[in-house]
C-alpha positions in Angstrom: 11.0 21.3 -58.0 8.1 18.8 -60.0 7.1 22.1 -62.0 10.8 22.6 -63.3 10.8 19.1 -64.6 7.4 19.9 -66.6 8.6 23.3 -68.0 10.1 21.6 -71.4 7.0 19.5 -71.6 4.7 22.7 -70.9 6.6 24.6 -73.4 6.5 22.1 -76.1 2.4 22.1 -75.4 2.0 25.6 -75.6 4.2 25.9 -79.0 1.8 22.9 -80.2 -1.5 24.3 -79.2 -0.6 28.1 -80.2 0.2 27.2 -83.6 -3.3 25.3 -84.0 -5.2 28.3 -82.5 -3.4 31.3 -84.3 -1.5 32.8 -81.9 2.3 33.2 -80.9 3.6 30.8 -78.2 4.1 33.8 -76.0 0.6 35.1 -76.1 -0.8 31.7 -75.0 1.7 31.6 -72.2 0.7 34.8 -71.0 -3.2 33.8 -71.1 -2.1 30.6 -69.3 -0.2 32.5 -66.7 -3.2 35.0 -66.2 -5.6 31.9 -65.8 -3.6 30.6 -63.2 -3.4 33.8 -61.2 -7.4 34.2 -61.9 -7.6 30.7 -60.3 -5.2 31.6 -57.2 -2.5 28.8 -58.3 0.1 31.6 -59.1 0.6 34.7 -57.3 -0.1 37.9 -58.6 -3.1 40.2 -59.5 -6.3 38.6 -60.8 -7.8 39.9 -63.7 -10.7 41.5 -61.7 -7.9 43.4 -59.5 -5.9 44.7 -62.6 -9.4 45.8 -64.2 -10.1 47.7 -60.6 -6.7 49.1 -60.3 -7.0 50.5 -63.8 -10.5 52.1 -62.7 -9.1 53.7 -59.6 -6.3 55.3 -61.6 -8.5 56.6 -64.2 -10.8 58.2 -61.6 -7.8 59.5 -59.8 -6.6 61.2 -62.7 -10.1 62.8 -63.4 -10.2 63.9 -59.3 -6.8 65.5 -59.9 -7.9 67.3 -63.0 -11.1 68.3 -61.2 -9.2 69.6 -58.1 -6.6 71.6 -60.4 -9.8 73.5 -62.0 -11.3 74.2 -58.6 -7.9 75.4 -57.1 -7.6 77.7 -60.5 -11.1 79.0 -60.4 -10.8 79.9 -56.6 -7.4 81.8 -57.1 -9.4 83.7 -60.2 -12.5 84.3 -57.8 -10.3 85.5 -55.0 -8.2 87.9 -57.0 -11.3 89.2 -58.4 -12.6 89.8 -55.0 -9.4 91.7 -54.0 -9.6 93.7 -57.1 -13.3 94.7 -56.1 -12.3 95.6 -52.6 -9.6 97.7 -54.0 -12.0 100.0 -55.9 
């Protein structure tokens, strides 16, 4: 409840600081919220967790592509073997 009373003051401070550092208030608010998550003050993914998630998603895509290539190669060579046996 105390946090709710500070929201107008927080937003006023964000607006003031954002104009001084040359970014939009929304950008600064986003940075503040992420810093709070990184410090464990606010729930959600930390920057490190988010970076790790992106890394794992990228690795997953690469592995799916590799598996698809292997599957197609196996089918190609299996068909080539069948064709060779028929001759």
